[in-house]
TIKOLGU-149969 format. One line per field, with one value per residue: z, x, y of N, C-alpha, C in turn; residue in one letter. Coordinates in pm, whole numbers, plus 50000, padded with zeros to 5 digits. Layout:
TIKOLGU-149969
nzz Z, ... .
nxx X, ... .
nyy Y, ... .
cazz Z, ... .
caxx X, ... .
cayy Y, ... .
czz Z, ... .
cxx X, ... .
cyy Y, ... .
residu a, ... .
//
This chain:
TIKOLGU-149969
nzz 93449, 93707, 93938, 94257, 94262, 94009, 93941, 94059, 93931, 93680, 93776, 93886, 94169, 94535, 94686, 94915, 94951, 94771, 94895, 95117, 95053, 94967, 95219, 95339, 95156, 94887, 94666, 94623, 94538, 94248, 94245, 94524, 94603, 94784, 94900, 94880, 94948, 94756, 94613, 94284, 94034, 93779, 93443, 93403, 93639, 93685, 93549, 93779, 93964, 93829, 93870, 94136, 94165, 94023, 94192, 94388, 94317, 94279, 94530, 94698, 95002, 95120, 95262, 95136, 94874, 94881, 94939, 94699, 94497, 94560, 94552, 94369, 94145, 94253, 94269, 94481, 94651, 94507, 94407, 94581, 94645, 94424, 94479, 94683, 94585, 94390, 94546, 94680, 94423, 94365, 94594, 94584, 94345, 94386, 94618, 94444, 94258, 94465, 94542, 94340, 94289, 94515, 94457, 94253, 94325, 94499, 94321, 94192, 94327, 94538, 94851, 95022, 95201, 95222, 95266, 95162, 95278, 95250, 95361, 95577, 95639, 95893, 95850, 95975, 96250, 96171, 96264, 96006, 95768, 95519, 95349, 95169, 95173, 95169, 95236, 95425, 95613, 95720, 95727, 95997, 96160, 96146, 96167, 96439, 96517, 96418, 96561, 96812, 96810, 96722, 96966, 97155, 97076, 97100, 97362, 97447, 97301, 97236, 97140, 96963, 97047, 96999, 96858, 96533, 96332, 95975, 95681, 95398, 95099, 94838, 94569, 94233, 94194, 94362, 94575, 94761, 94791, 94803, 94829, 94865, 95085, 95323, 95649, 95897, 96198, 96420, 96589, 96880, 96884, 96671, 96644, 96650, 96364, 96277, 96189, 95943, 95958, 95954, 96070, 95971, 95803, 95744, 95485, 95504, 95382, 95155, 95150, 95068, 95223, 95304, 95514, 95652, 95761, 95889, 95807, 95661, 95403, 95277, 95181, 94936, 94804, 94915, 94802, 94563, 94567, 94660, 94431, 94234, 94327, 94350, 94073, 93990, 94103, 93990, 94101, 94100, 94178, 94413, 94485, 94697, 94815, 95190, 95453, 95749, 96037, 96280, 96446, 96534, 96557, 96764, 96988, 96934, 96936, 96770, 96403, 96242, 96351, 96315, 96224, 95962, 95830, 95459, 95306, 95064, 94888, 94712, 94486, 94279 .
nxx 82085, 81915, 81675, 81563, 81286, 81219, 81376, 81255, 81010, 81085, 81157, 80968, 80983, 80953, 81020, 81095, 81180, 81412, 81601, 81569, 81775, 82001, 82088, 82182, 82358, 82325, 82235, 82369, 82304, 82418, 82535, 82508, 82391, 82603, 82486, 82214, 82174, 82019, 81939, 82053, 82089, 82194, 82158, 82254, 82260, 81990, 82010, 82105, 81914, 81697, 81814, 81781, 81532, 81418, 81526, 81403, 81122, 81196, 81183, 81343, 81523, 81621, 81870, 81947, 81962, 82174, 82386, 82418, 82411, 82684, 82826, 83021, 83003, 82947, 82708, 82545, 82344, 82144, 82096, 82048, 81786, 81651, 81630, 81443, 81230, 81171, 81103, 80864, 80705, 80667, 80495, 80295, 80189, 80126, 79913, 79747, 79632, 79547, 79342, 79186, 79121, 78992, 78767, 78641, 78514, 78361, 78170, 78085, 77905, 77998, 78032, 78269, 78389, 78629, 78963, 79260, 79594, 79936, 80197, 80466, 80628, 80825, 81130, 81148, 81241, 81153, 80963, 80903, 80663, 80602, 80335, 80085, 79781, 79416, 79189, 79061, 78957, 79094, 79352, 79276, 79329, 79589, 79749, 79791, 79889, 80155, 80250, 80257, 80422, 80640, 80686, 80727, 80971, 81136, 81165, 81301, 81267, 81050, 80731, 80682, 80587, 80414, 80206, 80283, 80152, 80140, 80024, 80198, 80108, 80217, 80050, 80008, 79771, 79494, 79305, 79086, 79110, 79332, 79546, 79868, 80091, 80264, 80279, 80379, 80531, 80628, 80911, 81136, 81402, 81604, 81524, 81621, 81585, 81341, 81129, 80933, 80945, 81119, 81331, 81391, 81443, 81189, 81220, 81221, 80910, 80743, 80392, 80055, 79801, 79534, 79199, 79060, 78693, 78549, 78458, 78693, 78603, 78516, 78771, 78790, 78702, 78819, 79097, 79043, 78970, 79204, 79395, 79269, 79308, 79591, 79685, 79526, 79651, 79895, 80079, 80267, 80247, 80495, 80572, 80530, 80200, 80087, 79873, 79779, 79715, 79467, 79265, 79089, 78954, 79071, 79029, 78796, 78453, 78277, 78245, 78231, 78380, 78637, 78939, 79139, 79438, 79521, 79863, 79983, 80293, 80410, 80556, 80673 .
nyy 60171, 60078, 60194, 60097, 60041, 59994, 59779, 59597, 59581, 59465, 59221, 59127, 59055, 59124, 59464, 59447, 59212, 59229, 59408, 59231, 59047, 59170, 59245, 59009, 58919, 58796, 58897, 59198, 59570, 59701, 59948, 60193, 60519, 60717, 60952, 60970, 60690, 60537, 60267, 60079, 59875, 59676, 59542, 59330, 59181, 59092, 58863, 58704, 58756, 58610, 58364, 58306, 58362, 58134, 57924, 57928, 57862, 57615, 57505, 57554, 57678, 58039, 57996, 57754, 57865, 58037, 57909, 57759, 57900, 58008, 57828, 57704, 57540, 57332, 57079, 56940, 56996, 57053, 56799, 56634, 56752, 56715, 56410, 56422, 56537, 56330, 56134, 56218, 56252, 55967, 55904, 56052, 56010, 55708, 55770, 55868, 55679, 55472, 55657, 55708, 55417, 55379, 55559, 55480, 55214, 55295, 55438, 55240, 55096, 54932, 54789, 54813, 54634, 54521, 54662, 54810, 54789, 54941, 54762, 54689, 54386, 54250, 54052, 53735, 53470, 53113, 52857, 52569, 52408, 52209, 52147, 51921, 51990, 51906, 52065, 52371, 52268, 52064, 52168, 52311, 52115, 52031, 52245, 52308, 52025, 52033, 52257, 52095, 51892, 51980, 52159, 51984, 51830, 52055, 52198, 52432, 52661, 52904, 53105, 53394, 53667, 53970, 53686, 53581, 53368, 53178, 53110, 53019, 53049, 52826, 52764, 52867, 53029, 53101, 52864, 52673, 52404, 52117, 52238, 52356, 52452, 52638, 52615, 52841, 52955, 53178, 53245, 53289, 53232, 52980, 52639, 52274, 52065, 51844, 51573, 51663, 51915, 52236, 52488, 52853, 53126, 53374, 53592, 53979, 54158, 54369, 54436, 54397, 54457, 54280, 54258, 54004, 53928, 53628, 53290, 53078, 52982, 53204, 53348, 53377, 53597, 53786, 53782, 53822, 54069, 54165, 54121, 54289, 54564, 54545, 54504, 54768, 54978, 54990, 54807, 54490, 54140, 53996, 53721, 53460, 53451, 53527, 53383, 53536, 53425, 53574, 53586, 53286, 52940, 52869, 53059, 53194, 53191, 53152, 53140, 53365, 53548, 53492, 53622, 53682, 53802, 53878, 53858, 54005, 53988, 54296, 54466, 54758 .
cazz 93610, 93770, 94077, 94319, 94221, 93853, 93921, 94169, 93842, 93598, 93798, 93948, 94307, 94588, 94700, 95069, 94917, 94719, 95048, 95239, 94982, 94948, 95377, 95358, 95090, 94808, 94558, 94634, 94413, 94182, 94322, 94636, 94589, 94911, 94975, 94942, 94970, 94668, 94511, 94167, 94004, 93643, 93355, 93430, 93752, 93637, 93525, 93916, 94000, 93789, 93887, 94262, 94182, 93989, 94278, 94500, 94267, 94268, 94684, 94786, 95130, 95098, 95291, 95021, 94740, 94921, 94922, 94574, 94417, 94575, 94568, 94250, 94050, 94388, 94290, 94609, 94762, 94402, 94372, 94733, 94620, 94326, 94529, 94766, 94471, 94315, 94653, 94705, 94323, 94393, 94708, 94517, 94236, 94487, 94644, 94314, 94212, 94575, 94588, 94229, 94310, 94621, 94423, 94153, 94392, 94531, 94215, 94106, 94414, 94646, 95062, 95094, 95268, 95190, 95221, 95123, 95354, 95189, 95511, 95562, 95748, 95880, 95879, 96084, 96263, 96201, 96213, 95898, 95755, 95380, 95324, 95073, 95232, 95126, 95238, 95508, 95737, 95703, 95799, 96112, 96252, 96085, 96249, 96597, 96554, 96385, 96665, 96923, 96767, 96773, 97126, 97218, 97008, 97109, 97457, 97454, 97202, 97267, 97013, 96959, 97097, 96940, 96772, 96390, 96264, 95890, 95549, 95242, 94999, 94717, 94482, 94162, 94157, 94471, 94534, 94842, 94808, 94708, 94876, 94894, 95192, 95403, 95787, 95947, 96339, 96440, 96706, 96955, 96877, 96602, 96746, 96587, 96263, 96300, 96122, 95872, 95973, 95989, 96080, 95828, 95823, 95646, 95437, 95514, 95250, 95144, 95135, 95021, 95339, 95337, 95655, 95603, 95888, 95895, 95779, 95563, 95259, 95188, 95145, 94776, 94733, 94964, 94733, 94417, 94585, 94684, 94326, 94146, 94393, 94299, 93932, 93983, 94175, 93927, 94138, 94083, 94275, 94400, 94530, 94747, 94928, 95304, 95550, 95879, 96104, 96377, 96534, 96500, 96603, 96922, 97054, 96900, 96898, 96629, 96276, 96216, 96453, 96298, 96173, 95882, 95726, 95344, 95300, 94880, 94840, 94583, 94399, 94161 .
caxx 82071, 81753, 81642, 81518, 81162, 81224, 81405, 81165, 80912, 81107, 81213, 80834, 81016, 80908, 81125, 81086, 81282, 81559, 81620, 81710, 81851, 82105, 82113, 82197, 82450, 82278, 82221, 82377, 82279, 82540, 82573, 82455, 82431, 82649, 82418, 82072, 82138, 81949, 82007, 82066, 82064, 82229, 82075, 82336, 82172, 81875, 82014, 82128, 81794, 81648, 81862, 81734, 81381, 81417, 81583, 81298, 81022, 81212, 81165, 81507, 81529, 81693, 81992, 82039, 82001, 82311, 82504, 82404, 82477, 82813, 82889, 83141, 82982, 82896, 82562, 82499, 82185, 82053, 82071, 81953, 81616, 81599, 81544, 81309, 81115, 81112, 81010, 80736, 80635, 80639, 80439, 80155, 80145, 80077, 79801, 79631, 79620, 79467, 79214, 79096, 79071, 78852, 78649, 78538, 78451, 78204, 78106, 78021, 77794, 78074, 78029, 78425, 78399, 78754, 79029, 79420, 79696, 80061, 80300, 80608, 80628, 81008, 81201, 81132, 81287, 81001, 80955, 80790, 80618, 80512, 80205, 79963, 79636, 79297, 79126, 79071, 78873, 79217, 79467, 79252, 79401, 79693, 79852, 79798, 79954, 80269, 80303, 80291, 80533, 80787, 80724, 80785, 81100, 81253, 81108, 81367, 81174, 80926, 80674, 80703, 80485, 80293, 80259, 80292, 80155, 80094, 80059, 80315, 80082, 80288, 80007, 80046, 79664, 79394, 79258, 79080, 79135, 79419, 79621, 80050, 80082, 80351, 80297, 80519, 80513, 80762, 80974, 81240, 81559, 81572, 81580, 81686, 81478, 81249, 81074, 80840, 80964, 81248, 81338, 81457, 81408, 81129, 81240, 81093, 80862, 80642, 80265, 79938, 79715, 79366, 79158, 78885, 78660, 78458, 78545, 78767, 78530, 78504, 78872, 78838, 78654, 78949, 79221, 79040, 78996, 79336, 79436, 79241, 79372, 79742, 79700, 79453, 79730, 80035, 80206, 80281, 80282, 80611, 80612, 80410, 80116, 80072, 79739, 79816, 79612, 79478, 79131, 79051, 78909, 79172, 78993, 78674, 78354, 78204, 78341, 78213, 78416, 78792, 79037, 79255, 79491, 79595, 79914, 80024, 80413, 80427, 80658, 80639 .
cayy 60119, 60061, 60193, 59950, 59997, 59972, 59669, 59500, 59515, 59375, 59092, 59021, 59050, 59291, 59550, 59402, 59062, 59289, 59463, 59114, 58981, 59239, 59253, 58885, 58917, 58701, 58985, 59345, 59692, 59729, 60075, 60255, 60656, 60748, 61079, 60931, 60570, 60477, 60121, 60086, 59742, 59672, 59489, 59152, 59122, 59020, 58720, 58678, 58752, 58529, 58219, 58329, 58328, 57989, 57816, 57965, 57812, 57456, 57447, 57562, 57773, 58125, 57954, 57686, 57912, 58111, 57768, 57692, 58012, 58059, 57698, 57733, 57445, 57222, 57049, 56841, 57048, 57012, 56644, 56612, 56799, 56587, 56309, 56435, 56528, 56198, 56027, 56299, 56227, 55861, 55899, 56088, 55916, 55568, 55799, 55902, 55513, 55439, 55736, 55644, 55291, 55389, 55610, 55379, 55115, 55387, 55479, 55137, 55081, 54808, 54841, 54856, 54548, 54517, 54783, 54741, 54866, 54856, 54752, 54638, 54272, 54222, 53905, 53655, 53316, 53032, 52632, 52568, 52261, 52259, 52038, 51928, 51976, 51886, 52165, 52420, 52209, 51955, 52261, 52345, 52021, 52001, 52353, 52255, 51900, 52052, 52321, 52036, 51836, 52136, 52198, 51839, 51806, 52197, 52232, 52537, 52731, 52972, 53176, 53521, 53808, 53892, 53607, 53551, 53249, 53231, 52980, 53064, 52991, 52806, 52774, 53018, 53096, 53120, 52771, 52633, 52271, 52059, 52335, 52358, 52543, 52599, 52643, 52917, 53006, 53256, 53190, 53400, 53149, 52842, 52509, 52186, 52061, 51722, 51495, 51711, 52022, 52251, 52660, 52899, 53317, 53437, 53712, 54112, 54196, 54501, 54351, 54473, 54387, 54275, 54200, 53906, 53881, 53536, 53174, 53094, 52937, 53392, 53379, 53374, 53730, 53888, 53782, 53854, 54208, 54262, 54122, 54371, 54627, 54534, 54551, 54897, 55057, 54986, 54711, 54366, 54033, 53965, 53639, 53357, 53496, 53480, 53396, 53544, 53432, 53651, 53523, 53189, 52842, 52874, 53160, 53266, 53075, 53188, 53152, 53483, 53635, 53471, 53710, 53637, 53880, 53825, 53955, 53992, 54056, 54362, 54576, 54865 .
czz 93622, 93907, 94117, 94298, 94088, 93839, 93978, 94028, 93751, 93630, 93884, 94106, 94377, 94638, 94835, 95029, 94843, 94859, 95161, 95190, 94972, 95170, 95413, 95266, 94970, 94692, 94609, 94514, 94369, 94211, 94420, 94617, 94781, 94987, 94985, 94978, 94894, 94634, 94399, 94140, 93842, 93606, 93401, 93555, 93763, 93609, 93682, 93961, 93969, 93829, 94056, 94250, 94124, 94054, 94377, 94469, 94248, 94436, 94747, 94874, 95080, 95139, 95205, 94906, 94790, 94894, 94794, 94512, 94413, 94590, 94421, 94189, 94168, 94329, 94410, 94676, 94603, 94387, 94465, 94720, 94499, 94376, 94602, 94689, 94400, 94433, 94649, 94584, 94326, 94478, 94674, 94407, 94296, 94525, 94559, 94281, 94322, 94555, 94464, 94209, 94377, 94544, 94330, 94219, 94428, 94450, 94178, 94223, 94547, 94791, 95086, 95194, 95301, 95194, 95269, 95228, 95285, 95376, 95500, 95714, 95757, 95923, 95969, 96090, 96243, 96237, 96129, 95871, 95626, 95351, 95211, 95149, 95144, 95101, 95354, 95641, 95783, 95820, 95947, 96236, 96256, 96168, 96363, 96603, 96509, 96514, 96785, 96939, 96786, 96912, 97190, 97174, 97034, 97240, 97507, 97377, 97195, 97127, 97054, 97001, 97042, 96855, 96609, 96345, 96128, 95779, 95474, 95165, 94848, 94590, 94344, 94135, 94326, 94458, 94685, 94875, 94742, 94715, 94907, 94956, 95271, 95571, 95856, 96103, 96390, 96557, 96731, 96870, 96782, 96669, 96671, 96474, 96312, 96209, 96043, 95900, 95989, 96040, 95963, 95880, 95687, 95593, 95432, 95358, 95262, 95091, 95114, 95125, 95328, 95446, 95633, 95720, 95843, 95869, 95672, 95376, 95169, 95173, 94996, 94734, 94773, 94879, 94621, 94434, 94597, 94540, 94231, 94190, 94345, 94168, 93911, 93974, 94108, 94023, 94117, 94205, 94282, 94465, 94617, 94825, 95077, 95375, 95656, 95967, 96239, 96505, 96483, 96582, 96777, 97032, 97022, 96894, 96804, 96499, 96234, 96256, 96395, 96175, 96101, 95803, 95632, 95335, 95102, 94889, 94717, 94582, 94282, 94031 .
cxx 81944, 81753, 81548, 81374, 81115, 81254, 81339, 81026, 80935, 81131, 81123, 80909, 80975, 81036, 81202, 81215, 81403, 81602, 81663, 81773, 81981, 82160, 82166, 82323, 82443, 82255, 82218, 82390, 82427, 82606, 82479, 82467, 82471, 82586, 82296, 82054, 82018, 81997, 81992, 82124, 82105, 82112, 82156, 82279, 82030, 81863, 82041, 81991, 81680, 81652, 81742, 81572, 81347, 81446, 81451, 81173, 81067, 81202, 81271, 81437, 81627, 81828, 82054, 82066, 82126, 82418, 82510, 82464, 82660, 82905, 83001, 83133, 82951, 82767, 82483, 82343, 82123, 82008, 82009, 81798, 81582, 81530, 81457, 81214, 81090, 81066, 80892, 80670, 80573, 80528, 80262, 80113, 80065, 79909, 79673, 79597, 79535, 79322, 79125, 79067, 78933, 78720, 78605, 78465, 78325, 78124, 78038, 77919, 77874, 78063, 78188, 78430, 78542, 78834, 79196, 79521, 79834, 80136, 80406, 80595, 80823, 81026, 81205, 81202, 81123, 81073, 80852, 80800, 80532, 80469, 80129, 79843, 79516, 79206, 79130, 79054, 79004, 79307, 79432, 79307, 79503, 79801, 79868, 79897, 80121, 80320, 80332, 80359, 80661, 80816, 80784, 80916, 81202, 81150, 81171, 81295, 81061, 80895, 80708, 80585, 80507, 80300, 80232, 80281, 80079, 80108, 80126, 80231, 80157, 80234, 80006, 79886, 79561, 79345, 79250, 79057, 79244, 79536, 79797, 80057, 80191, 80314, 80381, 80452, 80647, 80763, 81084, 81381, 81488, 81610, 81637, 81546, 81447, 81195, 80926, 80855, 81072, 81230, 81447, 81392, 81322, 81174, 81142, 81053, 80793, 80510, 80170, 79856, 79568, 79297, 79049, 78843, 78547, 78538, 78591, 78735, 78486, 78664, 78895, 78802, 78763, 79063, 79174, 79023, 79101, 79429, 79406, 79292, 79511, 79759, 79641, 79568, 79901, 80160, 80186, 80276, 80390, 80675, 80457, 80342, 80123, 79925, 79773, 79715, 79588, 79370, 79109, 78968, 78923, 79091, 78894, 78568, 78260, 78291, 78306, 78296, 78597, 78818, 79131, 79291, 79580, 79683, 79984, 80198, 80393, 80541, 80597, 80676 .
cyy 60130, 60089, 60086, 59907, 59935, 59803, 59558, 59442, 59471, 59254, 59010, 58990, 59164, 59364, 59517, 59282, 59137, 59331, 59347, 59067, 59033, 59249, 59120, 58849, 58840, 58788, 59136, 59405, 59686, 59872, 60110, 60442, 60665, 60847, 61044, 60799, 60492, 60364, 60147, 59923, 59764, 59565, 59297, 59119, 59095, 58876, 58651, 58644, 58606, 58366, 58202, 58256, 58153, 57886, 57821, 57876, 57668, 57403, 57493, 57683, 57905, 58100, 57885, 57743, 57997, 58036, 57767, 57809, 58067, 57923, 57635, 57581, 57325, 57176, 56915, 56833, 57043, 56909, 56602, 56619, 56761, 56473, 56310, 56473, 56430, 56139, 56103, 56268, 56077, 55822, 55958, 56046, 55787, 55611, 55830, 55774, 55491, 55506, 55712, 55541, 55291, 55434, 55537, 55315, 55165, 55383, 55364, 55031, 54959, 54910, 54823, 54735, 54519, 54660, 54720, 54882, 54814, 54876, 54666, 54499, 54240, 54095, 53848, 53522, 53227, 52885, 52662, 52400, 52265, 52137, 52028, 51911, 51998, 52004, 52236, 52369, 52101, 52056, 52293, 52220, 52002, 52107, 52325, 52105, 51961, 52134, 52256, 51980, 51902, 52161, 52068, 51814, 51916, 52267, 52421, 52661, 52809, 53062, 53330, 53626, 53942, 53813, 53640, 53414, 53246, 53103, 53084, 52988, 52946, 52806, 52896, 53059, 53056, 53014, 52755, 52478, 52236, 52167, 52299, 52504, 52508, 52686, 52684, 52961, 53075, 53262, 53284, 53326, 52996, 52743, 52410, 52110, 51897, 51655, 51616, 51868, 52128, 52406, 52690, 53080, 53303, 53575, 53856, 54113, 54300, 54386, 54441, 54362, 54399, 54228, 54112, 53852, 53747, 53369, 53137, 53059, 53104, 53422, 53435, 53527, 53806, 53891, 53840, 54041, 54262, 54242, 54231, 54517, 54648, 54580, 54692, 54963, 55056, 54877, 54598, 54252, 53998, 53861, 53561, 53446, 53450, 53502, 53414, 53521, 53470, 53620, 53417, 53108, 52842, 52974, 53235, 53134, 53041, 53186, 53304, 53595, 53624, 53596, 53679, 53779, 53826, 53900, 53931, 54036, 54131, 54423, 54652, 54815 .
residu m, y, q, i, g, e, f, s, k, l, g, r, v, s, v, k, a, l, r, y, y, d, e, i, g, l, l, a, p, a, e, v, d, q, w, t, g, y, r, y, y, s, t, e, q, l, y, q, l, h, e, i, v, a, l, r, q, m, g, f, s, i, e, q, i, a, a, i, v, s, g, a, g, d, t, s, l, v, e, a, r, l, a, t, l, e, t, e, q, r, t, v, s, d, q, l, f, r, v, r, h, y, l, r, l, k, k, e, g, y, e, m, e, y, k, v, v, v, k, e, i, p, s, c, t, v, f, s, s, r, q, k, v, a, d, y, t, e, m, l, s, l, i, p, a, v, g, a, k, v, a, a, d, n, p, q, v, s, c, c, v, p, e, y, c, c, n, v, c, h, d, t, e, y, q, d, t, n, m, d, i, e, i, c, q, a, v, t, t, p, g, e, p, g, d, g, y, e, f, k, t, l, p, a, v, t, v, a, s, v, l, h, r, g, p, y, d, g, l, g, a, a, y, a, f, a, i, d, w, v, q, t, n, g, y, q, v, a, g, d, w, r, e, a, f, i, d, g, i, w, n, k, d, s, e, a, e, w, l, t, e, l, q, l, p, i, t, k .
//
């Protein structure tokens, strides 16, 4: 038998902690001298103490440890802790990739014109029109024409606020001529399909988002940056990318003020 001080040294646990474990019924002494009040612990109790310490090092609270050691084989708390740690591990791993990528670009002298944010784009109802477009100049006149046709055919349909207007790009790689695009505008309710357009639901998607300021002929550099980021950070492109138009010819006088968000669907 060991007095509490000796047992404390064996288990590398403070006397204060042992007294607290006794108070809450987690680890009571094997014997207590009725005259002196001295606490005595047995060698077998060192195994119990080691389990408590091991569970503490796994991140369990004292209350959780008490439930685990008295749970008669119930592993639900341990399984929940495992799930939490696995989620935290994925988060930390993702952050490590991003920090390393950011640092690499800094060391290579990049001015970091572009930055990537991973975000969730919710599902939405849109009217869409898939077209072959010669270039972005043609697209600038085509988008309002499609919108005007839909509005004339479906006056009861209104656009969502804030607006979400995007092109879904169906080409297998970035190109700025002879583009296979699907013009989409989010609406509050679906209407009746018409000549050259339909109503559909765009699915929710996780994307790598990059903001591009300036004319559309500079989008290639933004795409290259985004794809490099996706590959460097352990992701894969998981679908057709989107170009979401935030500012453009309709509300800005200068091309330098145009703002486009590139949205690359990704998965691990």
